[in-house]
N, C-alpha and C positions, 0 to 999 in steps of 0.2 A: 696199594702202597702209595704213600705221599711221595711225589717226585721232588727230591731236593735239588736236582740239577737238570738243566735243560739238555746239556750235552756232556758226555764223558768221552774222552779221547784216549785211544791206545795207538802208539806209533812213535815216530822219530821226534826226539827233542834233543838237539845237538848243537855243537859249535861249528859255524861256518868260517873257515879261515880263508879270507879273501885276499888275493894277491893281484895287483895290477902291474902289468909290464908294457913296455912300448910295443912289443910284438911277441907272439908266442915263440918259444925257442925251437930251433931245428934240432935234429938228432945230435946228441953229445954237446950241445951248446948250452952255456949258462947265460941267463939274462938277469940284469939287476932289477930288483923290485922297486917300482915307483911308490907303491903304497902297500902296507899290510895291516889288516885288522882282523880281530876275532869277534864275531857277533853271534848272538843267540838266534838259532834257526831250527830247522827240522819241520817236516810236513805237518804233523799233528800239532806240534808246539806252535807253529805259526798260525794254523787255522783256529786253534783255540784262542789265541790272542786276538785274531780278527773277530771271532764270535763274541768274545768278551767286549769288544768295542761296539758290537751291535746291541749290547745290553743284556746278553745272556749270562746265566750262571753256569760255569763250566768247571770240569775237573779233569785232571790228568792221572791216568793209571799206568805206572811204568816203573823203571829203575833209574836212579840217579847216582852217578859216581862221586867219589870223594876227592877227585883231583881238582886242580884250579878251575878247569872248565866246568866241572860239576857244580862247584860253588857258585860260579857265575850263572849257570842255568837255573839253579835252585832259587837264587836271589831274584832273578828275572821273573820267574813264575809267581813267586810270592808277592813281589811288588805289583804285578799285573792283576792280582786278585784271583788267580787260578788255583783251585784247590789241589793240593798235593798230599792230602792226609793219608792216602793209601799207596803212596810211592815207597818202594824199597830203597834204602840208602846203602850203597855198596862202597865202603871207604877205600878198599884196595883196587877197585875197578877203574877202568879208563873210560872217559866219556866218548860217545859217538861223535864223529866229525865228518865234515865235508871239506875238501880242498878245492877251492874255486879260483882258477886263474883266467884272467881276461886281458885283452890287449886293446890298443887304441882303435883298432878296426872293428871292435865289437865281437871278435871271435873269443870263444872261451871253452874250457873243458872243466869238468867236475868229477872228483873221485870221492867215494863214500866208504867209510869204515864203521860198522854198527857197534862194535865193542860192547858196551854195557847193555845195549838193547837186546842182545842174545841171552841175557840173564832172565828175561821175563819168561817164566815157564808156566805150564798148565797148573801146577800146584799153587802158584801165586795167584793166578786168575781165579781158581776155585775158592781160595780164601777170601777173595774180594767180591764174591757173587752178590752179596747184599748191596754193596756199593754200586756195582754195575746196574742192578735192577732199580736203583734210585734215580735213574736218568730218564728223560723222554726220548733220547736218541743216542745211539752209539756211533761214534766216528772212528772207524777202524782203518788204519793205514798199514798196508802190506809192504814192509820195508826192511825185512831181515829178522824181525822177531819170529821165533819158532812158530811154524804154522799150526802145530797142535794147540798152542796157547791161544792163538787167534781164533781157531775153530771153537774152542771151548767158550771163549767170550761171546762169539756170535750165537752159539747154541743157547747159552744162558739167557741172553736178552731176547732172542726170538721166542723162547718159551714163555717169556713174560710179555709178549706182544709189543716189544720195543723195536722200532725200525733201525736198520743198519745202513749207514752210508759208508761204502768201502772205496778207498783210493789205493790203487796199485801204482807204486812209485818206482819199481825196479823191473827190468826185463825178466822174463822167465828164466833166461840163462843165468843172469847174475843171482837171482833169488834161489834157484834150485841147484845149480851146478857150482857156482862160486861160493856163495854163502852157506849152501846146504841147509836152508831153513826148513825144508820138508820135501815132500814128494809132489809130483804132478797131480796125483789123485787128491791129495789134501788141498792143493791150490784150487782145483776144480770144485771141490766140495765147499770151500770157503767162498768162492765167487758166487755160488748158487744161493748163499744166504743174503746177498745184497738186495736191498730195496732200491738203492741208488748206487750205481757203479760209475766211478770217475777214474779216468786214466789218460795219459798222453796218447795221441793218435798213433805214434810210432809203436807203443807197447800194444795197443789194440790190434795193429796190423800183425805183430808177431804172434799174438794169441790166436788169431783167426786165419792167418796166412792169406788174407785178402788185402787188396790195395785201395779200392775206392772207399772213401770214408763212410758213405751211406751203407755200403755192403758190410763194412766192419761193424758198424753199430748194430745193424740188423742181426748179424751172425752172433754177436755177444748176447743181445737180447733174447734170441731164440734158443741158443745153446744152454744158457744158464737160467732161463726164465726170469730175467730181471725186469722189474716194472719200469725202471728208467736207466738209460745208459747215456753217458756223456763222454765224448772224446774231445780233448782240447789240443790246440796248437798255438804257439805264441804268434805266429805270422798269419794264419788263416782263420782263426776264431775257433768255433766249436761245432760239433755235430751231435745231435740229440736224437734219442729214440725212446718211444714208449709203445704201448699197445696200439695207439691210434695213428701215430705219424712218425716220420723221420725228417729232420730239417737241419739246415745249416744256419747257425747264428754268426753273422760276420763280426769281426772285431770292430770296435769303435775307433774312428780316426782321431788320434790324439798325439801330442808331442811327448814321446817317451824319453825318459832319462836313464832308467835302470829296469831291466826285465827280471832281475833276481827276485824271486818270491812271487812271480806272476802266477804260477800254478797254485800256490797256497791261498792267495787272495781269491782266486777263482773258486777253489775248493770251499773256502769259507762261505762264499756267496751261494754255492750249490747247497751246502749243508743248511744254511739259514732258510733257503726256500723250501727244502724238504721238511724242516721242522715246522714251518708256518703252514705247510699244506698247500703251497702255491701250485698252479698248473705249470706244465713243463715250459711253456713259452715265457711266462713271467719269471720263472727261475733262471732260464737261459739269459735273458736280458740283464737281470740283476747280477748274475755271476760274471758276465762279460764286462759290466760296468765296474764291478769291484776290481777286476784284473786291470782294466784300463786306468783307473784312478791310481792304483798302486804303482803302476809303471811311471807315473809323473813325478814321483818322489824318490830320492835315494834311500837305500836301506831296505830292510825286510819288515820287521815287526812294527817299527815306528811309521812305516809307510802304509800300513793297513788302514783303509778308509772307514769312516763311520757310516751308519745306515743313512743318516740324513744327507751326507755327501753323495752317496750313490743315488738316492732318490732325486735329488736336485739335478744331478748329472743326467739322469734318464729323462727328466722333464724337458731339458734343453734339447735332447736328441729327438723328441717326438715332433 
């Protein structure tokens, strides 16, 4: 089959409602907002935007709501040149959102509601099987979409010898107990489909019940027979594991102005390296460079770096 797309993504495409306050409120306290804005975000949405900036042809398979946020998201995807020809439009549904509150001290908390993302079911995935098989790589974010739908997508592309980059964005408790996206057995089966697995270090610790980053990475690699595992942390960098080695990639020293979207810039770098067939060390440095550059600019999608920026940055670091 001729591959029409480099990457097709399934996952979160949402509105991030960002509120800035002088300090986070105490119990029962109300704080005045210094600034409020609603911006296009979401793990896969952001990563596809970043991959598009790297010059890749990308598509989004999902559901979009008909509310004002949905209109904003749809327009943003179209304007960026991201294909949405196989997206379901749900006029009466509500868009997924994240509520992000931060204060002057840099403290923040984020709350997520999947809403329309839960409407992506196995039947929809089955009807888009030809579309899925038209890509060179599937980027699959585990973020509240029903796990049976995610499993079917992974099964379809793996049967066509298409690699899968999986990013787990929610804790096991939130995914299975709060959102009831599926069962632990389904989650374990889905993780075993990963050619590359990316998740925050904190979630990796929860999955393995281990503390040391290298032990977490090794446990994930061995339990799920993953060719490549990557655990990231905004402060300490990332830990990587494949069949040959486990190592720590330190963060690059840089003046950061906004860490929002760090994980998605990092994930875009990982996915780009996987698509290009780079070795694990080259992928690690590139992903860490993407995350560092992203943090030097305000915003999320507009702060995604270009490939040339990341390469020039890495040249200076050597």
